[in-house]
N, C-alpha and C positions, 0 to 999 in steps of 0.2 A: 343677908339675901343669898350670898354664895352658899352658905351652909344649907339653907332651905332648898336650894336648887340641886343639891347633891354633893357640894363640897368643891373647893378649888381644884384639887387634884383630879377629881372625876371629870369636871368640866374641861380642864386643860388636856385630859387624855383623849378627848374627841379629836381625831385627826381629819375625819371627813364626815360629811352630812349630806343626805339625799332625802328631800321631803317633797311629797305631793299633796296639793290642797285643791279645794274648789271654793269659789266665793260667789255670793250674790252681790251684784254691784249696782250702784246708782250714780247718776250724774249730779252736777252741782245744784240742779233744780229739783232733785229728789226723784227723778224719773228712773224707773228700773231699766237696767241695761243687760239683763240676762245673767248668765253664769259664766265665770272665767275659771279655767283650769290652769294650774301653774305647777311646775316642777323646778325646785331650786337645789342645785348641787354646789358644794363648797368644800375646799381643801385648805386646811390651815397652812400658812396664814392668810394667803391673799388670792387664791383661785376661786372664781365665781362663774357659774353658768345658770342662766335663767331661761327656761322654755315655757312659753305661755300661749294658750289658745283662748280667745275671747271674741265676742261679737264684733268689737271695733279695735281690738288691740292685741292681735296675734303677733308675737315677735320672739326672737332669740337673741340673747346677749351673752358675750363671753368677755371676761376681764381677768387679767393676771396680776392685778395690783398696780400695774403701770400703764398698760395699754390693752387694747382689745378690739372687738368688732361687734356689730349687731346686724340682724336681719329684720328689716322694718316690715310693717303690715303689707306693703306693696311688693314685698320680696326683694327690695333693694338691699344690697350689702354695703355697709359703710364702716370705716374705722371709727372707733369712739373718739370724739373730740368735743370741745366746748361743753355745752350743757349736758350732753349725753354722757360724757366722761365724768362730769360732776355727779350725775345720777348714779353711775356705777360705783364711784368712790363712796358716796353716801350710803348706798345699799349695803356695800361690804362692811362699812364701819358700823352700821346699825344692826347687823345680824345679831340675834340673841347671843350666840356663842362668843362673839367679840365683845358685845356690850357687857356681858356678865363678867368678863375678865378685864374690864377697862383699866383697872388699877395696875395691871401688869404691863401696860403700854406707857413708856416714859413721856410720850407726847400728850398724855391726858393729865388733867388735874381733877381730883375727886373731892367734892365738898358736899354740904347739905344745906338746903334752904329751910328746913323745918323737920319736925318729927317724922321718921319713916320716909324720908325723901333723900334719894341719892342723886347728885348732880355731876354729870360728866362734862368737862369743858376741855377744849383744845388749849394746850399750853401757849401756842403761838397765836391763837385767835379765840379768846374767851367768849366771843359772841356766838360761836358754834357750840351750843350746849344741848345735852339730852338730860331730861329730868325723869327719874323713875320713882313712882310712888309705890310704897310697899303696903301689903296687907298687915295691919298692926298685930295680928294674931299669928299668921303663918310666916310672915316676912317674904312671901312670894310677891313678885311684881303685880300690881293691879293695873297700872297704866304707865305709858311712856310718852312724854311730850317732847317735841323738837320741831325741826323744819323739814318739810317734804320737798324733794326735788323731782317728784314724779313728772311734773311738767317743768323741764329744765329752765324755761324762760320765765316761769312765774312761781318761784318758791313760796310756799304757804305754811302757816302753822299747822302742825299735825299732832294727832293724839291717837295712840294705839292702846286698846284695852284688852286684857288677857283673862281667860276663864278656863275652867275645866282642865286643871293640870294633871298630867299623867307621867309616871316614871317610865323612862325608856333607857334601859341599860344603865340605870343608876343616876341618870340626869332627868330632871323634871322639865317638861315642855308643855305650854298651853295648847289645848286642842281646839279652842275657839278664840278667834281674834277679830276685833272690830276696828276698822280704820276710819278716822274722821279728819277732814281737812277744813280748816277755818270753822270748826264746830258742826260741819255737815257730814253725816254718815255716808261714806262712799263704798264701803265693803264690809261684808260679814263673812269671815273665812272659817272654813271647817277643814281641819287637818285629816287627810286620809291615811297617810303613812309617813313615818319618819324612820330612816335607817342611819345608824351611827357606825363609823369604822367599817364600812362595807367594801372598802378597797376602791373608792372612786379614783380614777386615773387622770392626772392633769392633761395628758395627751388626748384622752377621749373628750375632755371638756372643750379642747381647742378645735375639735373637728367641726367644720361647717357641714350640716346635713346636705347631702347631694340634691335633695328635692326642695331645699330651703324651708322645710317645715319643722316646727318644734318637735323635739324628741321627748315624748311624755312618759316613756317606760323603758326599762332595760331591754336591750336587744337580745 
């Protein structure tokens, strides 16, 4: 899988990541909820910033691997705690560039449950697992199964499907991603732009926007 994605050295050489996407989204009853726009920035190993604009879920989140803050849809600013902290930790852990190098983290155990299936488990908590199924021809990920903490109070089984892989500076990324919770399709994501090693600054990620609105592009 790592070789198919570009190789361990190439994946590990990515120091920062800045990606913009848009997604068609649905609720649990299958009702369309319009389009969401999201920008995700990440700096190895543990800095994360999410800026999102959507009909019902506009927010900003910053996490440094230990603590952070968020700006909620009603413009309330709060420190990350409880379920929101768990969400940030899970999002960071599940980022492709982290999951693809899971065998480099001593806290992980890598096994297989069958042909072309990679299972990533926590050494201290084997119940926290991510299962990646590979294309038997290309060895690129077809889907990833785990637990979603998008609603921190109600974790649910999640499945992410990957399509339309593209080489970006020597590392392959999916350009279309579909998210399912408990078997129901909630989002179909289209990648607009991915930048690697563009000099994302951790100090910039930590800045709360003065107008409390998501920052969707470079200033």
